[in-house]
N, C-alpha and C positions, 0 to 999 in steps of 0.2 A: 464352724469350720468354713473357710473360704477357699474355693478351688476355681481356677480360671478354665473356661471351656469356650474356645473360639470367640473371644471378645466378650463373652458373657461370664457372669459369676454365679456360683451356686451359694446362696446365703440362707442358712437355716432351712435347707432342704428345698428352697424355691429358686427357680431359674430367673435371673434378672440381667438385663443388659447394663453395660457400664455407663456411667454418666458421660464419659468422654465420647462414646459412640453415639449416645442420644443427642448430645450437643452438636456433633458433626452432622448428623442426619437432619436435625432441625434447622441448621444454618446453610445447608447445601442448596444452591439455586441453579436452575437450568435456564439458559437463555438461547433464544433462536438465533441462528446465524443471520445477521441482518444484511450480509453482503450478497444474498441470493439475487441472481439476475444482474449483478454488477460485475464489471471487469476487475479482477483481482490479479495482481502480479504474484505468481506462484513461485518463480525462481529466476535467478539471474546468474550468469557467469560470463567470463570473457567470451565475447562473440555470440552470445545467445540470451534471449529473454523469453520467459514463458508466461503468457497471459492466459488465465484459465487453463485450457488444455492445448493451446496453440503455441508453437515455438516460432520465434522471429529471429532472424539473423541480420536484419537491417535496422536502421533507426526507425522508431515508431512514435506516433502520437497516440496516447491512450487517455481516455476519460472514463468515467464510470459506465458510459453507454456505448463508446465507440473505440475502435482501434484502427488507425490508419498507418500503413507502412510507408516509409519515405525511402526514396532511392536517390542515388547520385549526390548525397551530401556526406562528405568525408568526416567533418567534425563541426563543432559549434562555431568555430571561427568562420566557416563558410556560410553561416546563416545571414540573410539580408532581410530587409523590410518585407519583401514579397513572400517570404516563408511564414509570416505571421498569420496570413489569412485563414488557413485551415484550422489553426488553433483558436483564433478569435471567433470563428463560426460555432465553436463548441461552448461559447459564453462562460469562460472560466472566471472564478474570482481569484485564483492563484495558478501560476504556471511553475512547474518544477522542471528544471533543465538538468537531466542526468547525462553527464558528458564522458562517461567511461570511468577508468580507474582514477582519474584526477580531474580537477576542475579546469574547464576551459571556458573563458568568457566570450560570448558572441559580440558581434559588432554593436556599437551604440545604436544604430538605426533600427536594429532588431529589438533590442531591449526597450527602446522608446515607444514602440508600438503598444506595449503593455502598460508601461509606467504612466504614460499620458492618459490612459483610460482608467487609471486607478486599480489595475490588476496587479496583484502581488507577483513578484518575479524572484525565484531562488535558483541559484546555480550550485550544484553539488555533484559528488560522484554518483554514478548510476545506482550503486547499492543503496546509498542513503536516499536517493530519490524514490526508489522502489518501496523502501520501508515507509517513507513519509507519505507517499501516495496511498498506500493501503490504510494507514492510520486516518488520513483525511477522508477517504471514502466511507470508512466506518462511522465517521462523525457527520456524514451526509453533506460534506463540503463540495462545492463546485470546483474541483481540481482537475487540471489537465497536466500530463507529464509528457515531455519530449525526451526520449531516452535513446542513448547509443549503447548497443550491447558490448 
């Protein structure tokens, strides 16, 4: 007689766990959150970015270890060569430029500051940049994101 009891089966009077349950428990793995101590973008919406527990309503530069608010820059088209210095100081291997709801390409002289140094440069919507940033920091990449909320 076989009778199911909370994922276990009673077979010939003995209580046994199901093979399915044993297989699941034997394959289940726990991993530590490797992003501890790193800046993680927790949320984004129009006009607002949340990095860790801090909300920003202005454009920001974010790296795994730093967050720098930017003021008086309306959009990516206003970026010039001089705006590259705080980003270059963070020694990125790739820069993600999140320009809001749609892609807006910056001036060539801004892009050239990175491309001539062999630094990857990607322009995308802010939502895509936030997701990509979080993936790259989990991979321990030297990524910096310049984001418009």
